[in-house]
LUMGU-154784 format. One record per residue (C-alpha): residue in three letters; x, y, z. Coordinates in pm, whole numbers, plus 32768, in hexadecimal, padded with zeros to 4 digits. Layout:
BEGIN
('ALA',(X,Y,Z)),
...
end
This chain:
BEGIN
('MET',(CE8D,9E9B,84AF)),
('ILE',(CF7C,9F86,8534)),
('PRO',(CF72,A114,84A5)),
('SER',(D0DC,A19C,8481)),
('THR',(D07E,A2B1,854D)),
('ILE',(D041,A1FD,8658)),
('LEU',(D14A,A0E0,866B)),
('PRO',(D219,A1DC,8747)),
('GLU',(D133,A20C,8865)),
('ILE',(D0C7,A0A5,885D)),
('SER',(D21B,A047,888F)),
('TYR',(D263,A14C,899B)),
('LEU',(D0F7,A0D9,8A66)),
('ILE',(D17B,9F4D,8A51)),
('ASN',(D2CF,9F77,8AE7)),
('LYS',(D253,A070,8BF6)),
('TYR',(D11E,9FB0,8C64)),
('LEU',(D17D,9E4C,8BFC)),
('SER',(D2F4,9DFB,8BD3)),
('VAL',(D40C,9E40,8AB1)),
('GLU',(D3DE,9CAD,8A6D)),
('VAL',(D26B,9CD8,8A0B)),
('GLU',(D2E6,9E36,8916)),
('LEU',(D3D8,9D63,8875)),
('LYS',(D2DE,9C56,8837)),
('MET',(D1DC,9D33,879D)),
('LEU',(D307,9DCF,86BB)),
('GLU',(D385,9C7B,864B)),
('ASP',(D215,9C34,8611)),
('VAL',(D1EB,9D8D,850C)),
('LYS',(D348,9D46,8464)),
('LYS',(D2B7,9BD7,8435)),
('GLY',(D177,9C66,8386)),
('ASN',(D0BA,9BAE,84A2)),
('LEU',(D032,9D28,84ED)),
('ALA',(CFFC,9DE5,83E0)),
('LEU',(D08F,9F53,83B7)),
('LYS',(CFC6,A02E,82EF)),
('ILE',(D08E,A160,8281)),
('LEU',(D01A,A2A1,827E)),
('LYS',(CFB1,A326,811C)),
('PRO',(CF77,A488,806E)),
('VAL',(CE03,A457,8079)),
('ASP',(CDF0,A3F0,81F8)),
('LEU',(CE9C,A533,8272)),
('THR',(CDC5,A5F1,818F)),
('ARG',(CCA9,A537,8260)),
('ALA',(CD52,A569,83B1)),
('ILE',(CD76,A6C9,8380)),
('GLU',(CC03,A6DE,8328)),
('VAL',(CBAA,A62A,8451)),
('ILE',(CC8A,A712,855F)),
('ALA',(CBD2,A847,849B)),
('THR',(CA89,A790,84D2)),
('TYR',(CAC3,A717,864F)),
('ARG',(CB9A,A877,86B0)),
('ASP',(CB05,A8AE,87E0)),
('ALA',(CB51,A756,8869)),
('ARG',(CCD1,A779,880B)),
('ILE',(CCFB,A62E,8791)),
('GLY',(CE43,A629,8701)),
('PHE',(CEE3,A587,85E0)),
('VAL',(CF06,A449,8638)),
('ASP',(CDA0,A3FE,8686)),
('ALA',(CD3A,A4B5,852D)),
('SER',(CE13,A3DB,8492)),
('LEU',(CD75,A2C5,8522)),
('VAL',(CC36,A332,84A9)),
('ALA',(CCA4,A378,8360)),
('MET',(CD42,A21A,8320)),
('ALA',(CC18,A14E,83D4)),
('GLU',(CB33,A213,82C1)),
('ARG',(CC18,A1B9,81B3)),
('LEU',(CC39,A067,8206)),
('LYS',(CACD,A027,82BE)),
('VAL',(CB64,9FD4,83F5)),
('GLY',(CA27,A002,84CF)),
('LYS',(CAB2,9F6C,8600)),
('ILE',(CBC8,A026,86E9)),
('LEU',(CC7F,9FAC,87C7)),
('THR',(CCD7,A0DC,88BB)),
('THR',(CD16,A183,8A04)),
('ASP',(CC85,A2DC,899D)),
('VAL',(CB0C,A271,899F)),
('ALA',(CA8B,A3F1,89B6)),
('HIS',(CB16,A44B,8883)),
('PHE',(CAB9,A30F,879F)),
('ALA',(C95C,A2F3,8851)),
('MET',(C929,A472,87A5)),
('PHE',(C9A9,A40C,8657)),
('ARG',(C8B6,A3F5,853A)),
('PRO',(C9A2,A33C,8442)),
('GLN',(C91F,A366,82B0)),
('GLY',(C839,A23F,8237)),
('MET',(C868,A1A5,83A8)),
('GLY',(C76F,A250,848C)),
('THR',(C840,A201,85B5)),
('PHE',(C95C,A159,8635)),
('GLU',(C957,9FF5,86E6)),
('ILE',(CA52,A046,8802)),
('VAL',(CAD0,9EFD,88BA)),
('PRO',(CA7D,9ECD,8A11)),
('GLN',(CB93,9F56,8AFF)),
('GLU',(CB90,9E14,8BBA)),
('VAL',(CC85,9DA0,8ADA)),
('LEU',(CD63,9ED7,8ACD)),
end
């Protein structure tokens, strides 16, 4: 799944570090439904605000907080991220900790 709040960042990073061809392929996969695009819901926004407040000293920002909120709602415990430090400290509701996909795949 790809949360809607992270799609622009994913697209940018793929273009920058891989190629425009890979970026276009990823976007086509999203359009075709091969990669599930999940839209932020009002309940996720509410939870993201709570996450930002809880981790205010870490200055995590809205994108990371929205990912935490959506992962909690959808019961997704495995996260692929370049921001290991932040996601290692999160304690998602009802899940304990996130399983961070190994950096080698990035």
